[in-house]
Backbone as a chain_set.jsonl record, in Angstrom:
{"seq": "MPSKIVVILATLVTIAPRMRLGLYLLEEVFVVLVAIAAMLVLTSSVAIGLVLFSNGARFGFLWLKARFIRMHHHFCPRQTTG", "coords": {"N": [[-10.058, 19.711, -40.822], [-7.917, 17.525, -40.862], [-6.244, 18.47, -39.261], [-6.853, 19.348, -36.618], [-7.153, 16.326, -36.094], [-3.668, 15.946, -35.788], [-3.641, 17.888, -33.921], [-4.917, 16.026, -31.965], [-4.028, 13.816, -31.577], [-0.674, 14.126, -30.923], [-0.891, 15.087, -28.424], [-1.911, 13.006, -27.336], [0.705, 12.001, -27.702], [2.119, 13.578, -25.86], [1.088, 13.256, -23.134], [1.673, 11.194, -19.738], [2.211, 7.777, -20.067], [0.679, 6.35, -17.188], [-2.303, 8.452, -17.332], [-2.861, 7.464, -20.296], [-4.145, 5.466, -20.046], [-5.974, 5.505, -18.621], [-6.92, 6.7, -19.99], [-7.887, 5.372, -22.4], [-9.309, 3.256, -20.228], [-11.478, 4.18, -19.446], [-12.263, 4.859, -22.441], [-12.929, 2.505, -23.38], [-14.754, 1.707, -20.847], [-16.928, 3.261, -22.226], [-17.642, 2.212, -24.206], [-18.449, 0.231, -23.554], [-20.802, 0.632, -21.823], [-22.642, 1.894, -24.071], [-22.636, 0.011, -26.162], [-24.365, -1.866, -23.635], [-26.361, -0.122, -24.249], [-27.9, -0.863, -26.482], [-27.89, -3.235, -26.319], [-30.413, -3.204, -24.489], [-31.825, -1.73, -26.039], [-33.3, -2.994, -28.116], [-34.313, -4.531, -27.493], [-35.972, -3.615, -25.688], [-37.797, -3.004, -27.327], [-38.346, -4.791, -28.681], [-40.072, -5.759, -27.132], [-41.897, -4.461, -26.422], [-43.139, -4.171, -29.173], [-43.422, -7.198, -29.446], [-46.262, -7.462, -27.54], [-47.421, -5.567, -28.238], [-48.457, -7.525, -30.984], [-49.578, -8.967, -29.543], [-51.621, -8.151, -28.758], [-52.976, -7.17, -30.743], [-53.457, -9.066, -32.31], [-55.222, -10.19, -30.686], [-57.59, -8.39, -31.201], [-58.194, -8.086, -33.644], [-58.642, -11.796, -33.512], [-60.771, -11.374, -32.432], [-62.57, -9.55, -33.554], [-62.884, -11.531, -36.318], [-64.846, -13.393, -35.465], [-67.057, -12.405, -34.157], [-67.549, -11.767, -36.771], [-68.318, -13.479, -37.665], [-69.975, -14.862, -36.87], [-72.493, -13.356, -37.157], [-72.415, -14.025, -39.43], [-72.769, -16.637, -39.949], [-74.696, -16.131, -38.374], [-76.97, -14.516, -39.586], [-77.814, -16.218, -41.91], [-78.466, -18.777, -41.137], [-81.638, -20.821, -41.555], [-84.406, -19.586, -39.099], [-85.455, -20.543, -36.354], [-89.293, -21.267, -35.296], [-90.717, -21.719, -32.604], [-93.27, -22.43, -30.336]], "CA": [[-10.339, 18.398, -39.111], [-6.698, 16.248, -40.942], [-5.448, 19.641, -37.999], [-7.453, 18.538, -35.89], [-6.456, 15.301, -35.746], [-2.973, 16.703, -35.08], [-3.456, 18.592, -32.767], [-4.941, 14.636, -30.859], [-1.976, 12.881, -31.951], [0.96, 15.63, -30.218], [-1.965, 15.493, -27.517], [-1.964, 12.351, -27.226], [1.874, 11.537, -27.482], [2.788, 14.203, -24.614], [-0.045, 12.28, -22.001], [1.632, 10.137, -19.368], [1.486, 6.41, -19.297], [-0.351, 6.56, -16.58], [-2.749, 8.688, -17.641], [-2.961, 7.474, -21.291], [-3.924, 4.029, -19.281], [-6.73, 5.596, -18.215], [-8.585, 7.246, -20.95], [-7.997, 3.745, -22.671], [-10.077, 2.258, -19.497], [-12.425, 5.101, -20.28], [-13.324, 4.517, -23.852], [-14.103, 0.137, -22.573], [-16.208, 1.895, -20.082], [-18.417, 4.049, -23.341], [-18.334, 1.665, -25.656], [-19.217, -1.042, -22.344], [-21.834, 1.14, -21.349], [-22.858, 1.828, -25.92], [-23.319, -1.351, -26.171], [-25.722, -2.31, -23.004], [-27.319, 0.34, -23.93], [-28.542, -0.62, -27.536], [-28.723, -5.005, -25.428], [-31.454, -2.786, -23.959], [-33.239, -0.821, -26.481], [-33.539, -4.176, -29.552], [-34.607, -5.976, -26.747], [-37.53, -3.024, -24.497], [-38.481, -2.022, -28.153], [-38.648, -6.102, -29.33], [-41.186, -6.406, -26.249], [-42.94, -4.49, -27.206], [-42.885, -4.995, -30.462], [-44.805, -8.772, -29.15], [-47.475, -6.533, -27.046], [-49.0, -4.747, -29.388], [-48.233, -8.135, -31.506], [-50.469, -9.807, -29.16], [-52.87, -6.999, -28.553], [-53.681, -6.58, -32.647], [-54.154, -9.897, -33.071], [-56.761, -10.66, -30.028], [-59.317, -7.842, -31.316], [-58.36, -9.166, -34.354], [-59.443, -12.506, -33.894], [-62.559, -11.125, -31.667], [-63.407, -9.435, -35.003], [-63.424, -11.846, -36.957], [-65.352, -14.35, -34.35], [-67.886, -11.807, -33.66], [-68.398, -11.192, -37.838], [-68.496, -14.861, -38.456], [-71.275, -14.93, -35.235], [-73.178, -12.336, -37.687], [-73.267, -14.217, -41.161], [-73.674, -17.377, -40.295], [-77.05, -15.957, -38.321], [-78.163, -14.533, -41.16], [-78.073, -17.683, -43.23], [-79.476, -19.456, -40.883], [-83.209, -19.935, -40.723], [-85.124, -19.127, -37.596], [-86.724, -20.924, -35.585], [-90.142, -20.877, -34.728], [-91.775, -21.928, -31.265], [-94.256, -22.51, -30.718]], "C": [[-9.1, 17.795, -39.35], [-6.296, 17.48, -39.176], [-5.743, 18.914, -36.905], [-7.224, 17.491, -35.095], [-4.493, 14.712, -35.027], [-2.222, 16.845, -34.539], [-3.377, 16.711, -31.751], [-3.978, 14.301, -30.99], [-1.17, 13.806, -30.374], [-0.181, 15.129, -29.032], [-1.453, 14.125, -26.121], [-0.641, 10.949, -26.573], [2.167, 12.377, -26.1], [2.08, 13.829, -23.419], [1.208, 11.202, -21.2], [0.946, 9.263, -19.627], [0.138, 6.256, -19.11], [-2.058, 6.878, -16.827], [-3.268, 7.95, -19.655], [-3.518, 5.581, -20.656], [-5.764, 4.438, -19.18], [-8.268, 5.641, -19.177], [-8.496, 6.17, -22.393], [-9.161, 2.672, -21.535], [-12.064, 2.551, -19.703], [-13.048, 5.542, -21.186], [-13.602, 2.981, -23.657], [-14.958, 1.192, -22.214], [-17.187, 2.371, -21.065], [-18.537, 2.712, -23.952], [-19.101, 0.402, -24.594], [-20.997, -0.535, -22.509], [-22.687, 1.575, -23.021], [-23.886, 0.551, -25.794], [-24.775, -2.421, -25.561], [-26.583, -1.647, -22.949], [-28.381, 0.369, -25.096], [-28.611, -2.221, -26.901], [-30.593, -4.218, -25.144], [-32.775, -1.931, -24.657], [-34.16, -1.633, -27.477], [-33.879, -4.781, -28.02], [-35.54, -5.108, -25.935], [-38.255, -3.116, -26.519], [-39.029, -4.107, -29.113], [-39.576, -6.942, -28.125], [-42.216, -5.827, -26.274], [-44.198, -4.266, -27.6], [-44.471, -6.418, -29.755], [-45.697, -8.299, -28.224], [-48.056, -6.173, -27.548], [-49.527, -5.79, -31.402], [-49.866, -9.136, -31.524], [-51.817, -8.932, -29.377], [-53.691, -6.88, -30.192], [-53.982, -7.556, -32.388], [-55.534, -10.873, -31.842], [-58.091, -9.52, -30.747], [-59.249, -8.306, -32.428], [-59.687, -10.81, -34.728], [-61.276, -12.132, -33.475], [-63.543, -10.605, -33.308], [-63.885, -9.958, -35.776], [-64.762, -13.748, -36.654], [-66.707, -13.529, -34.941], [-68.676, -11.305, -35.854], [-68.89, -12.611, -38.485], [-70.312, -15.252, -37.918], [-72.778, -14.277, -36.771], [-73.055, -12.866, -39.115], [-73.608, -15.661, -40.863], [-75.239, -17.09, -38.784], [-77.542, -15.184, -38.811], [-77.788, -15.448, -42.117], [-78.173, -18.967, -42.774], [-81.035, -19.187, -40.799], [-83.537, -20.391, -39.177], [-86.137, -20.095, -37.03], [-87.424, -21.325, -35.403], [-90.497, -21.227, -33.105], [-92.339, -21.454, -31.41], [-95.274, -24.092, -30.91]], "O": [[-8.667, 17.313, -38.303], [-6.137, 16.923, -38.09], [-5.062, 18.048, -36.356], [-7.102, 17.485, -33.87], [-4.134, 13.781, -34.305], [-1.045, 16.531, -34.361], [-2.411, 16.246, -31.147], [-2.985, 14.623, -30.337], [-1.356, 13.853, -29.158], [0.343, 14.02, -28.923], [-1.024, 14.12, -24.967], [-0.66, 9.955, -25.847], [2.489, 11.651, -25.16], [2.702, 14.232, -22.436], [1.73, 10.386, -21.96], [-0.285, 9.259, -19.628], [-0.877, 6.126, -19.793], [-2.939, 6.037, -16.645], [-4.408, 8.306, -19.955], [-2.946, 4.612, -21.156], [-6.636, 3.698, -19.635], [-9.43, 5.238, -19.244], [-9.199, 6.438, -23.368], [-9.692, 1.627, -21.912], [-13.101, 1.919, -19.901], [-14.016, 6.302, -21.162], [-14.714, 2.505, -23.888], [-15.8, 1.634, -22.995], [-18.339, 1.976, -20.886], [-19.648, 2.219, -24.147], [-20.136, -0.194, -24.892], [-21.972, -1.066, -23.041], [-23.873, 1.396, -22.745], [-25.053, 0.259, -25.532], [-25.606, -3.141, -26.115], [-27.54, -1.823, -22.195], [-29.376, 1.093, -25.093], [-29.785, -2.569, -27.034], [-31.654, -4.685, -25.555], [-33.907, -1.615, -24.292], [-35.32, -1.322, -27.745], [-33.279, -5.828, -27.774], [-36.184, -5.872, -25.216], [-39.461, -3.351, -26.598], [-39.92, -4.327, -29.934], [-39.793, -8.152, -28.061], [-43.333, -6.336, -26.187], [-45.351, -4.179, -27.177], [-45.7, -6.448, -29.691], [-46.222, -9.371, -27.922], [-49.28, -6.299, -27.507], [-50.203, -5.424, -32.363], [-50.659, -9.619, -32.333], [-52.789, -9.167, -30.094], [-54.836, -6.524, -30.47], [-55.154, -7.478, -32.02], [-56.348, -11.762, -32.091], [-59.284, -9.824, -30.776], [-60.167, -9.093, -32.66], [-60.681, -11.002, -35.428], [-62.377, -12.435, -33.934], [-64.557, -11.019, -33.87], [-64.955, -9.598, -36.266], [-65.179, -14.665, -37.362], [-67.31, -13.891, -35.951], [-69.753, -10.79, -36.153], [-69.601, -12.798, -39.472], [-71.328, -15.701, -38.447], [-73.775, -14.926, -37.089], [-73.569, -12.192, -40.008], [-74.635, -16.088, -41.392], [-76.268, -17.702, -38.498], [-78.731, -14.989, -38.558], [-77.433, -15.071, -43.233], [-78.069, -20.003, -43.43], [-81.647, -18.209, -40.37], [-83.058, -21.235, -38.42], [-87.328, -20.279, -37.28], [-87.041, -22.442, -35.054], [-90.277, -20.161, -32.532], [-92.503, -20.448, -32.101], [-96.414, -24.04, -31.372]]}, "num_chains": 1, "name": "protein.A"}
C-alpha cells in the first residue's frame, strides 16, 4: 500500500498544473454528486418511512375501532323490538 501512495504522489508531481486543476475540479464535482446522492437517499427513505408509518397507523386505528365496536356490541344489552 505505501508503494502505491508513493507512485500516486510521484505521478501527481509530474502532472502539469493545468491537469492538476482539472483533477481537482473533477474531485470536487464527484464530492458534490456524492453529497447530492446521499441527500436524495436520505430524503427518499424519510418519505417512504412516513408513508409506511401513516399506512400502518391507519390500519391500526381501523383495527382498534373494529375491536372497540365488537367489544361494545358484546357488552351492551340487546333491545328487543316488539
